[in-house]
C-alpha positions in Angstrom: -124.1 -41.6 -180.3 -124.0 -45.4 -180.6 -125.6 -47.8 -178.2 -123.2 -49.4 -175.7 -125.5 -51.4 -173.4 -128.8 -53.0 -174.1 -130.9 -55.2 -171.8 -133.7 -57.2 -173.5 -136.2 -58.9 -171.2 -133.5 -59.5 -168.7 -134.5 -61.9 -165.9 -132.3 -63.3 -163.1 -133.4 -65.7 -160.4 -131.4 -66.6 -157.3 -131.6 -70.2 -156.2 -134.1 -71.3 -158.8 -136.3 -74.3 -157.8 -135.4 -74.0 -154.1 -137.6 -72.7 -151.2 -135.7 -69.4 -151.1 -136.0 -68.8 -154.8 -135.8 -65.0 -155.4 -136.5 -63.0 -158.6 -133.8 -60.3 -158.6 -134.5 -59.0 -162.1 -137.7 -59.4 -164.0 -138.3 -58.3 -167.7 -135.7 -55.5 -167.5 -135.5 -53.5 -170.8 -133.4 -50.4 -171.4 -130.4 -49.1 -173.4 -127.5 -46.8 -172.7 -125.7 -44.7 -175.3 -121.9 -44.5 -175.4 -120.8 -41.5 -173.4 -123.8 -41.5 -171.0 -123.3 -40.8 -167.3 -126.2 -42.9 -165.8 -127.0 -43.0 -162.1 -128.8 -46.1 -160.8 -131.0 -45.7 -157.7 -133.4 -48.0 -155.9 -134.1 -49.2 -152.4 -132.3 -52.2 -150.9 -133.2 -55.4 -152.7 -134.5 -53.5 -155.8 -132.0 -55.3 -158.1 -129.3 -52.6 -158.6 -126.3 -54.7 -157.7 -127.6 -57.7 -159.5 -128.1 -55.6 -162.6 -124.6 -54.2 -162.8 -123.1 -57.6 -162.1 -124.5 -58.6 -165.5 -122.6 -55.9 -167.3 -119.3 -57.8 -167.2 -120.6 -61.3 -166.9 -120.3 -61.9 -163.1 -123.9 -63.2 -163.4 -125.5 -65.0 -166.3 -129.1 -64.1 -167.2 -131.8 -66.7 -166.3 -133.7 -65.4 -169.3 -133.4 -62.6 -171.8 -130.0 -61.2 -172.8 -127.6 -58.3 -172.4 -125.7 -56.8 -175.3 -122.4 -54.9 -174.8 -121.4 -52.8 -177.8 -123.9 -54.8 -179.8 -122.5 -58.2 -178.8 -124.2 -60.9 -176.6 -121.4 -61.9 -174.1 -123.2 -65.3 -173.6 -123.6 -66.2 -177.2 -121.9 -69.4 -178.3 -118.2 -68.8 -178.9 -118.2 -65.3 -177.3 -115.0 -64.4 -175.5 -116.2 -63.5 -171.9 -112.7 -62.3 -170.9 -112.7 -59.6 -173.6 -116.0 -58.3 -172.2 -114.5 -58.0 -168.8 -111.8 -55.7 -170.2 -114.5 -53.7 -171.9 -116.4 -53.1 -168.7 -114.6 -52.0 -165.6 -116.5 -52.7 -162.4 -115.5 -51.0 -159.1 -117.1 -52.8 -156.2 -118.2 -51.1 -153.0 -115.2 -50.7 -150.7 -112.7 -51.6 -153.5 -109.7 -50.8 -151.3 -110.3 -54.2 -149.6 -109.0 -55.8 -152.8 -105.6 -54.0 -152.7 -102.8 -56.5 -152.3 -99.6 -55.4 -154.0 -96.4 -54.0 -152.4 -96.8 -50.5 -153.9 -99.7 -48.4 -155.3 -98.1 -48.4 -158.7 -98.0 -52.2 -158.8 -101.6 -52.4 -157.7 -102.7 -50.0 -160.4 -100.6 -51.9 -163.0 -102.1 -55.2 -162.1 -105.1 -55.0 -164.6 -103.1 -53.7 -167.5 -100.4 -56.3 -166.9 -103.0 -59.0 -166.9 -104.1 -57.7 -170.3 -100.6 -58.6 -171.7 -99.5 -55.0 -172.4 -95.9 -54.0 -172.6 -94.2 -52.2 -169.7 -94.1 -48.8 -171.5 -97.8 -48.9 -172.1 -98.4 -50.1 -168.5 -96.4 -47.2 -167.1 -98.3 -44.7 -169.2 -101.6 -46.1 -168.0 -100.6 -46.1 -164.4 -99.4 -42.5 -164.6 -102.6 -41.3 -166.4 -104.9 -43.2 -164.0 -103.1 -41.8 -161.0 -103.5 -38.3 -162.4 -107.2 -38.8 -163.1 -107.8 -39.9 -159.5 -105.6 -37.1 -158.0 -102.9 -39.4 -156.6 -99.5 -37.7 -156.1 -96.6 -39.4 -157.9 -94.8 -39.7 -154.5 -97.6 -42.0 -153.3 -97.2 -44.5 -156.1 -94.1 -46.1 -154.6 -95.6 -46.3 -151.2 -97.6 -49.3 -149.8 -101.3 -48.8 -150.3 -101.8 -49.9 -146.7 -100.0 -46.8 -145.5 -102.5 -44.5 -147.1 -105.7 -42.9 -145.8 -109.1 -44.5 -146.6 -109.8 -42.0 -149.3 -106.4 -42.5 -150.9 -106.8 -46.2 -150.9 -110.1 -45.8 -152.6 -108.5 -43.7 -155.3 -105.8 -46.3 -155.9 -108.4 -49.0 -156.3 -110.5 -46.9 -158.8 -107.3 -46.0 -160.6 -106.6 -49.7 -161.1 -109.8 -50.1 -163.0 -109.3 -46.9 -165.0 -105.9 -48.0 -166.0 -107.5 -50.9 -168.0 -109.2 -48.1 -170.1 -112.6 -49.7 -170.2 -115.2 -48.2 -172.4 -117.7 -48.6 -169.6 -116.9 -47.7 -166.0 -119.3 -49.1 -163.5 -119.1 -47.9 -159.8 -121.1 -49.3 -156.9 -121.3 -46.7 -154.2 -117.7 -45.5 -154.8 -117.9 -42.8 -152.1 -119.4 -45.1 -149.4 -118.0 -44.6 -145.9 -116.0 -41.5 -146.8 -116.3 -38.1 -145.1 -118.0 -35.3 -147.1 -114.7 -33.9 -148.4 -113.4 -37.3 -149.5 -116.8 -38.0 -151.1 -116.9 -34.8 -153.1 -113.2 -35.3 -154.2 -113.8 -38.8 -155.6 -117.1 -38.1 -157.3 -115.7 -34.8 -158.8 -112.7 -36.8 -160.2 -115.0 -39.4 -161.7 -117.1 -36.7 -163.4 -113.9 -35.1 -164.7 -112.7 -38.5 -166.0 -116.0 -38.9 -167.8 -115.7 -35.4 -169.3 -112.2 -35.9 -170.5 -112.4 -39.5 -171.8 -116.0 -39.7 -173.0 -116.4 -43.2 -171.5 -119.8 -44.4 -170.4 -120.1 -44.1 -166.6 -122.7 -46.0 -164.5 -122.9 -44.8 -160.9 -124.9 -46.7 -158.3 -125.6 -44.6 -155.2 -128.1 -44.2 -152.3 -127.4 -40.5 -152.3 -129.9 -38.6 -154.3 -127.8 -35.5 -154.0 -124.8 -37.3 -155.6 -127.0 -38.6 -158.5 -128.5 -35.1 -159.0 -125.1 -33.4 -159.0 -123.1 -35.8 -161.2 -125.3 -38.0 -163.5 -127.0 -37.0 -166.7 -129.6 -39.8 -166.7 -131.2 -41.8 -163.9 -132.4 -45.4 -164.0 -134.8 -46.2 -161.1 -135.0 -49.9 -160.0 -138.0 -51.1 -157.9 -138.8 -54.7 -157.0 -136.7 -56.2 -159.8 -138.2 -53.9 -162.5 -137.2 -50.6 -164.1 -139.6 -48.0 -162.6 -138.2 -45.0 -164.4 -135.4 -44.2 -166.9 -134.9 -40.7 -168.2 -132.8 -37.5 -167.8 -132.1 -36.4 -164.3 -134.4 -33.4 -164.7 -137.4 -35.5 -165.8 -136.9 -38.2 -163.1 -136.6 -35.7 -160.2 -139.6 -33.8 -161.6 -141.5 -37.0 -160.6 -140.5 -36.6 -157.0 -143.9 -37.6 -155.5 -143.7 -40.9 -157.4 -140.2 -41.5 -156.2 -141.3 -40.9 -152.6 -144.2 -43.4 -153.2 -141.6 -46.0 -154.2 -139.9 -45.5 -150.8 -137.0 -43.5 -152.2 -135.7 -40.2 -151.0 -135.3 -37.1 -153.2 -132.6 -34.4 -152.9 -133.3 -32.2 -149.8 -133.6 -29.1 -152.0 -136.4 -30.9 -153.9 -138.2 -31.7 -150.7 -138.1 -28.1 -149.7 -139.7 -27.0 -153.0 -142.4 -29.7 -152.7 -143.2 -28.4 -149.3 -143.4 -24.8 -150.6 -145.8 -26.0 -153.3 -147.9 -27.7 -150.6 -148.0 -24.4 -148.7 -149.6 -22.8 -151.7 -146.6 -21.1 -153.4 -146.8 -21.1 -157.2 -143.3 -22.5 -157.8 -141.7 -25.2 -159.9 -140.8 -28.4 -158.1 -138.3 -30.0 -160.7 -135.5 -28.5 -158.6 -132.6 -30.8 -157.6 -129.5 -28.7 -157.4 -128.7 -25.6 -155.3 -127.8 -23.3 -158.2 -131.1 -24.1 -159.9 -132.9 -23.6 -156.7 -131.5 -20.1 -156.3 -132.4 -19.3 -159.9 -136.0 -20.6 -159.4 -136.5 -18.5 -156.3 -135.1 -15.4 -158.1 -137.4 -15.9 -161.0 -140.4 -16.3 -158.7 -139.4 -13.1 -156.9 -138.9 -11.2 -160.1 -142.3 -12.3 -161.4 -143.9 -10.9 -158.2 -141.8 -7.8 -157.8 -140.8 -6.6 -161.3 -139.9 -3.2 -159.8 -137.3 -4.9 -157.5 -136.1 -7.5 -159.9 -132.8 -9.2 -159.1 -130.3 -10.5 -161.7 -130.3 -14.2 -162.6 -126.9 -15.4 -163.6 -126.3 -17.8 -166.4 -129.9 -18.5 -167.4 -132.0 -21.2 -165.8 -129.8 -24.3 -166.3 -130.0 -27.1 -163.8 -126.2 -27.5 -163.9 -124.3 -27.0 -160.7 
């Protein structure tokens, strides 16, 4: 796979030279491969939102640089507009940005702004609506007649319709009920699987990151504290707790079992893997009463 995002000594300072000067990013270095699904976690003020705002040029680095598909968007002569089509950014509560008369027109706004012909725009609207689970009958309705979850899907579809190579989502399920949350995140995961685009998901929910992401980038006080596969990051659960972050509830249970003296693995972050871990521990202790373990010991849910 080829590298799609690279940060090199990235630094960003709010209000430089003023009494309230704040360093939001400090010597941030990492790279993402094309096709990755990366979750970004960190406490409030850790630099998560500032970091993703650099991905499509909303903020300009104070120092260092960020490369998108090998190109520095702030290099002399670079076309910043083209980078913003390459990176689709879904803000938190994106439904507040809906404004067109119908859902179809709202989804079509980005592709139309790209100068595409009407046939191509129609194709993209239909595909994006399908990816987000929007019924065709809803496309001719006003977005303001829809439920909160439906509005959210229209807003996300509008970014997907631009067919970015990188889709960045800042708390896309914030404020939704559990069913709506699962629906949207499952659709995003399916979109990633079918298209192969790079997805970056910012979330406060460790359960969501554990369930949907493949890699995790942990921000702490303007620095990258960890960056690795989901399995390896959540295996460092005690360190995450020291950083003031939570870990998935199932991981907390296994940490507690370990503290109580049970010889059991603690790199557990999904329910299916938790079940398999318990069954393996049981079978090791009671070979005469061994229970079947389905589908190996994958972490996958």
